[in-house]
N, C-alpha and C positions, 0 to 999 in steps of 0.2 A: 663522429662515431667508429667502432671500431669494424672490422671484419671479422665475419664467421664463416664462409662459405665459402673463402678459393681455398685452391690446394694449399694452399703455407698461409693458414688463417693467424692475425692477432690480437680474435678476443680472446681474452685469459681463459671466460667459458666451453671452449671450445673442448678445452681437457677436458674430461670427464672425472677425474680427480676432485677437478679445481670446482667442477658446475656442483659437486654434492658436496662440496667442504662448505658452500654459499647458501645451497640449500637448507642445508642442518643447520647454518648462522640464524636462516630464516624461521629455522623452525624453531627455535632457542628464545628467539630476543620477542618482547612486547610484541604486542600488534600496530601500535604505533611504531615502534622504531624497525618490524616487520615490513610495516607500506613503505615506510622512507626507502631501506634496503632492495627491494625488491623492483619498487619505483626509478629505482634507479638506477639498478642496472639490463632494465626493458630501452631505457631510455639510450642505451651504449649499442642498443644494434640498428644498425644501417644498413641501408636499401638490401636484396637480396640479390646477386651479379647476375646476369645468364648464365645456365652453363652449368652453375652452382648446384653443392649436392643439399635440399631443402632437409635432410634428415634430423643434421647438428643443430635447428631452429625449430624444430620440429618438436626433440628431444628437450631444449630447455626452457623449451614455452610452458612444458605439458611439468616440467619438475617446477619452477613456480607457480604456474595458477597453481598445482598442489599443495605445494607450501604454503598460498597465502585460503587456502581455503576455514583451515580455523580461525586464523586469523579476522578474514574478513566476514563471518560469521560476529566474531565478538564488540569488533568496528560499528554492524550494525547493533548486535544490542543494546553497548551505548547508547550511543547517536537515539533510542527508543526508549532506553530509562533516566535518559536525560532531560531535567524540569524547563533548562531557557534553549530548545531545540534555538533559534534564531540569534544567539548570542555569538559573540566573534569565535569562539573555542568551535564551539558545533559546529557554529557550516565552514571555519577550516577544517575540521577532519571528515566534514563532511565531503567540501569541494576535496583533498587530498586522496579518498577512499574511490569518485568517484575518478578521479584522473586518472587514476591505476588503473583503474576494468576499462575503463575508452583506451586510453596504450594499448591496451591487453589484449581486445576487442581488435586493435589497427594490423598488433601483430599477425595477430589469428587472417586475419585481410586478409592482410600482402601476401603469408604463405598460400592464403586461396586459391588468390591469383597468379600465382607461381605454377602451382599444380595443373593449371587448367589451359596447360601448356599442354596434355595431353601426354606427356614426355616420360616414358616408363623405368624404373619402376615404379615414381612414384606417385603417380594417376591414383595407385589402392592405395592412399594417402586423403585421397579427398573426402570418406567418411568420416573418417577420426577429425581431419582439423574441421569441417562442416559443422559439425558436433558442435566442437568445444568454441567456436565460432559464435554458435545460434547459446550455449550458455555463458557466455562471456556478456553477449548483446543483454539477456536476461537478467543478466549480476545487476549490467547498471537498468533494464526495464524498472526491477525493482527498486532499488537504488535513487533512482529519480522518483517512484512513486510516495518514498517515505519523506520527500522531501516537496514534493507535491507538485511537479515539471519544476520549471519547460523542462519537457522533456528532447530527448536527442530528437533535431529532425533526421538525422538518419541512417535511424535505426529500422524502419519498417525497410529502407530500399536496402541493407545492409542482413538481415535476418534474409530478405528474399533470395539475395545474391543465391545465398550461404543452400537455403533449400533447393533453390533453383539446379544449381553447381552441379549437388549430392545427385540430385535426382535425373538429369541430362547422362550422367555417367554410371546411374543404376546402384547408387552407393544409396540411396533415401531412407531404403529401409536395411539398408544394414547394420548389423549390432556393434558397438563398438561398448566397452568394457569400457571403462570409466577411472580405473584404480586399476593393478595387476592383482591385488592382494581381494580385492570382490566380485560378485559372479556377477553384481546389477548389471546389465545392461541396457543401453539408448538406442536410438538413434538419429538423423537429421529430421527424419517427418516427427518424430516425438519430441526432441524441444526443437520445433516450427511452433508445432501446436503446442506447448506452455507457454507459449512468447504470446500466438496472441490469445489461449485461455486466461492470462492475465491481464488484456490489455482488454479481455472483452466483460470484468470485472469491476468495472465503475470504483476504482483506487478510491477516486476522491472523495468517497462518500463513507471512509473506512478511516479507523485510527492506526496508527502508526505500528501497536503493537498488530493488528487485524492484517495488516500490511504484509507484514512478516508473518502471521501465520497463512496469509492466504496461499503464503506457496507452499509451505508447506500440504494443505486444503489442494491446490490441484497434483501435486504427486502424487494425494492418494486416488484422486480421480481419474487420472492421464488417461489410463487404459478403455475407461468408460464415456468418453466425453468420444464426440462424432466427431469428425473429420471428414465430408466427403469431394467427390470430384463431381457431382450433382444435388443441386439443390430436394431439400427432400420437408412433406409438409411440417417435422418441426425444426427444422431449419432458422436459425435465430440470429445469424451474423454470416459476410463472406468477406474473405479475403481474396487479394489479387498479389501474391509474389512478388509478381514481374510490375505492382506499379508499388513506389515510396509512400502509400498510406495507412494507415493504420483498419482493421476491421471497423467493416459497416456496417450497421441494421439491417435487416432486411424492407424495410420501409423505404428504402430506395435499393432497387436491384442491381445486380451488376451488369454491362455490355458481356455476354459469354462470349468466352474466351477456353484456352484451350487451360489456363496456369489459374481457373478462378476455383478455391475453395468453398466447402461452407460448414458452419460449427454452429453443434448445437448440443446439451449437454447430455443428450443421450439418456442412460442410462445413470451415470450422475448424480441428476437430480433424485432419486430414489433414496440413491449411500447418502446424500447430504443430509434429505431429510427423515431418513433412521436415523441418522448419527445428534444430529438438531437434539432429535427426542431422549434418545441415551444422553447427553449432560445437562441438558435441564433438569433429568433426571440423576446426575448426580455423578453419572460413570461416564469419563473420557478414554476417548478410542484408542487402547494402546496400541495400533498403528500408526496415530499421527504424532505418538510422538511428542506429545507437547503438556504444560505441567500446573501443575492445580489451579494455579493463580489466573493461567490464562481461561479457566472453563465460564467468566465473565463475559469475555469479546471471541469467545468460538461460537460459542452459542448463534449470538449477532451473525456472527458472518456467515456462518453457514445456512442459515434463513438469506442472507443478506446471497449469496452467488448462487444458489438455487431458484430466486425470480431473479436474478439478472439473467440465466441460462434459459429458462423453462419457455414454452412455444409464446408463450403470453409475458413479452417482458412488463418492464414498470413502466408505467408512461406516465408527464404528465398530467395533472386532472385539471391546473387553472390557469391561464394562457399571462402571459409577462408583459405589462405595458411597462415605460420606461417612464422614471419617475428620477430622474433625478434629485439632488439636493445633501444636508450635512445632518447624519446622527450622532448625540451621543452616545455611547458605550461605554458601560459597565461592565469586565472579566467575569462572573463565576458569582457560583451560590449566598456565600457567607458573604461580599461585599453587595451583593445588591439587595440584600433584606436589608445590612445595614443604613443602607440608600433609599430606601421606603422608610426605615424606621426612623429613618431623621437624624441618625447618629456614627454616619457618614464622612470617613474625610480624603474619600482618593480622590485620585486624580483622576478625571473620568478623556477620554478619549474619544474622537473625533474623525468620524468616515465618512468615505464618501457611498450617498446610500445609488447605486446605477437602475433599478426597477424593482416593481413590488406583483405581487399577483395575491390571492382571496388569502390565502396562508403563508405566505412566504417574499422574502424580503434579498437583493442580491447586493450587493455590497463592496464598494475599493476600501484596504486598507492599508498604510505602510507596513512593509518589516518593521519592527521595531524588536531591537534583540532581548527586550526587559520581557514581550509575552511570554503568555502560556498558552497561545490560543490554539484549541486542540478540534478536533470532529467531537461532538456530545458535550463543548463546553456550552455552560448554559449566562444567554449576554440579557443584559439590560437593555432597551432599547428606549430612547426620546429624539424624536427629531424636532428642529427647530424654532416650528410652527405648529407643532404638537401640546395638547394639555394635556398629555398621561404619558407614565410609565409601562412598556411591556416588554414581557419575558416571551425569550427566544432560543430557539437552541442551534447550534455548527450541523448543517447535513452536509456540508461538502466545503470542501478549498480546495482553489488550484493558482498557484503562485505564477502570475504572468512574466514575471520579470524579477529580479536582484531586489529593487524594493517597493514591488506593489501586491498583495494580494486579494482576491478573488474570494468572496466568499457567498456561501447560501446562505440564508435562515430560516430557520420553521417557528412561525408565532405561533409557543404554547400557551398565553395567555394577553389578552385587553386588556385585562382589568388586575392586576395583578396584587398579593398584598399582601404585604410581612405579621406574622405573629410568632407568639411562642405557643410551646406545646410540652409539654409531660406524657410518655410511654410508659409511666409506673417507676421509669429505675433511674430515668436521667432528664433535665431540661433541656428543650432542644429550637433553636429558630425555624423555621419552614416561612412556604414560600404558600402559598393557598392560590393554585391556577383557575379556579372554579368559584363561582357563589357559593355560600353558604345555605342552601335548601334543606327543611326538615325532610329526612328521609331521601333527597338526592345524593347519588353517589357523585364525588369529587375528587381530582388530581390536590396532589403536592407534592413539590419540589423538599426532600430533606437534607441532609450533610448525608454518605456513603456510610453506610455502616452507623445513621445518628438515631435511628429507632432500633425498635425491637420486633422481628418480622412477626405478623400474626398478634401483635399485640393492640389492644386497642390504644386511641390517640388524644387525650384528651386537649382544648383549645381553650388557652389561659387568656379572659381578658373580658373586662367589668364585672369585677366580681362574680363572677361562675366561672363554669367549666363545662365546653359545651363537647361532647364525647362523639366519639369519628369510630367506627367498625372498623377494620386492617379487613381489605380487600385481594389487591394483586398488586404487584410490581409490573410495571410497564413497563420501566424501562430504566439501566445502570449508564450513568451521565460521565463526562468527567471529571465529576467531582459533587456529582448531586446523584440521586434516586426519584424517578419520580414515579410513587405509590398510589392507589385510590382507594377510598377508605368510603363507607357511609354515612354520613350524617343522623346520627342517634337518633329517634321520633322523641325520645323526652328527657 
């Protein structure tokens, strides 16, 4: 490692022209090459020496932080768009990006410790460094969420330390301009609230695109969220920055201390509900800066956030009971329909069952680089001692190690059946989730964009066609739609 701070520094980037050249080169490189270059430079920074001038390190970190912003966004988009997220290539890209974000946070943390000595005039940089540290930690937090964990065990210790350091120095609410060419300002309190909001958003129930969108939504409603020193009637979570632990629900109240803070959705709840109605009506809120293709992910996300930040957050309806065993699994609507039709040659996976409730199953599966498993994926499930296949959908994912993932599955049907259907324009294979009864409203799982919305559907079989009248789109899954239809009387 090279020295950056002594009176005779030997680090090449201590020279402003060299630093600018390096930053310009990073900006012109591809995201992967820029990541490698920026990481290499951060690795060359040695310990901060006593009585040194920390402004050189702050200048360097800010320069690389800013230069990599666009690249890390592109890397996140590329990861989310990849079909095989557990492949060796995707896993390597994820690890490399996470390492850079962690290294950047480490360097900010070391700089903050230097500023805490109280030496003037450097203490004035506390707000800037605390904000940058919290934003780097937030970026790492979201990057971990894209992989469904495991999350950094030091995250809350680091974030709490940054927030309390700024608070003790009287800088927690001091405005910090993130970029010299923009008017946008933030503060240590605002950035700490951002990471609290993301942690309380139940990201393990969202698909990867929704996790990215959640960051944009949180940024939009951040000023409307409630973050108070005293518990209020609508407080949903509490967090103590002095403790190395994530926010907790109010069902488990805290030990009162001067550092405890309370969180709720506040006025943001109305904003989320209004935005959801707009999106479902076909209008995207311009301030969010989302693409039209994001609309199917955005409306459920807005409802999800409103539910989890409300005074009555979702609770488990049925107890889980330990029920170990082995379960055969087939992923995806089309493979499952083929299997039920007796036409499938797809290889089945064997997962471990941990527990079960009235409408759910907890499973553990090995990380398979060929898997395309997603939140919202439709599964066919068959226990070794069972007599039938079940249809389920993935509702929750938690990666507990490099080798294993915990999955929560909601059972959609205990007696699914495959069928051929025609919407007047095309033939399509569908999955019946409910029994066929005259005048009954039933659910069907159909391929995404596989049937015409609003058009009757005819089930084909036994030399006759059964007419189904369209009702509503219930859910958009990873590769399927769940739609409701009414069985025609005759």
